[in-house]
N, C-alpha and C positions, 0 to 999 in steps of 0.2 A: 553460440548462446551460452552464457554461464548458467552453470547449473542451477543457482539460486533463482535466477530470471527466469529460466524454464520451468521451474518448478511453481513459481508465483503464477506466471500465465496458465500453467496447467489447473492449477487449484481455480484460478478465476473462472476459466471455461467449464470448469465442473459444477463451480457453484452457480453459474448463471445459466448454463445451459442443460445441465443434466436434472436439475430440481423442478423445472418450471413447467413441464408438461405442456398443457393448454391453455395456461392462464393468459389473461389479457392485461398488457401494461398500461399503466397510467401514463398521462403526460409528465415528461421530465423537466425539473425545476434546475435553474442555471445555480451550480455552486462553485464559488472561487475563493480564493483568499491567501494568505501568505504564510509559511512555515517558518519558524524562527528557534533557534537553539541559543539560549542564554541571550536573547536579544538580537542574535545574528543570524540574517537570511541563510536558509540551508538549500544549498544548489545541487539537484540532480536527486532529491529524494522521491520516492515512491509511495503515494497514498493510496489505501483501498479502503473504499467504505463498505460495510458489510450490513447486509439488512439486517435487523432484529427479527422484523416479521416478513419470512421467505415469501409468505402467499402475496403480500402487497408491495413489499420493499425492492428494490433492484440494486445491484451492487455496482459500484462505479470505481475507476481509478483514475489518476492524474499523477503528473510529474512535476516537479518544481523547476524553474529556471534560475539563473543565476541571482536574481534578485527574491527567491523564495517564492515567487508567484505561482500558483497552480490552477486549472480549471479542470473539474471533472470529465470524463467521458464515460457514459452508461455502457452497460455490459452489451446491450443491443447494438453496439458499434457506433452509437450517436455522438461522434466526435465533439468534445467541448459543449456538450448540451446538458450536462449535470446528471441528475439522477432523479428518482420519484421520491414524493413526500414520504416521510416517515422517520423511523428512529434508526440510527447506525452505529455501529462500533467501528472505530478507525484504527488503523495501524499505519505508521510512518516509518519507513525503511531507509537507510542512505547506505545502500551495499556496494561498494566500489572494488573492481577486480582491474587487475593489470597482469598483461603477458609479461611471463619471466625472459630475461635476456637469453638464459640457457634453461631447457627442460630441465627438471629433476626426476630421475627414475628411481621408482620404488620398486626394487627386485621383489620384494618378501610379497606385496600385495600385487603384483604384476600391471603397475600403471606408470603412466608418465604424467607428470604434473606439467602443465604449461601457463597456468596462471596462479595467481594468489588473489585471494577476495578477503575484505574485511568490512564489517559492519561499524559504521561510523556513529550512529545514534543509540542511545542508552536501550537495552534489551526491553525494558518495560513497555516501549513504545512499538515493539516489531511484532509482538504475538497477539492476535485477536483474544487470546483466553486471557492475556494479563492486561492487555492496554487499558489504561484509564481513559482514553480518549472516545467519548459519547457524544454524539451531536443529533440535532433534529433538522432536518430538511422542510422547509414550509413553502407553501406557494409563493411564485415570484422569485425574486434575484436574492441569492443567500451567500452573503460573505462571512465565511468561517475562517477564522485565523487560530493557528495553531502555534501556542508560545511554549516550547519543548524546555525542560530544566535538565541539565547535563547531571544533576545531583539526584535525580529520583533514583530510588534504591530499586536494585536488579529484582524481578520477581521472585518469589520463593517456589520453586519447582518440588512438586509432589514426587515421591519415588515410589 
């Protein structure tokens, strides 16, 4: 499993399992839509919905198909069932990795590099601290489309 994928999965599990204690979950609402970048469907993008209110909200994630279509699955493992009602911050990432034909040996750091990875979407959409994507999930079926812009400025990172 690529390191970024492992980190994302670990973060999701920590967010959803580690903070909940004995809280009761609300009914999930269907959430689906299309992700485009400059009008072109984005294939293989990972969407993560982060609840603004951690007491009532439930995080969820989804992945786009070749037509940019996604359907959310909740943190409780309810596949394709959406998430609870509420406000969410959203990140979208299209991190693509490929295995190298020949490994690269980094003797200085004592590591062997067997794959390379690249983020294909603008960084502003990939970090929950900077993402401009905010949505509200309401009762019933939610169609939430994301029209991303490749010219969005990169976030100003504080030092």
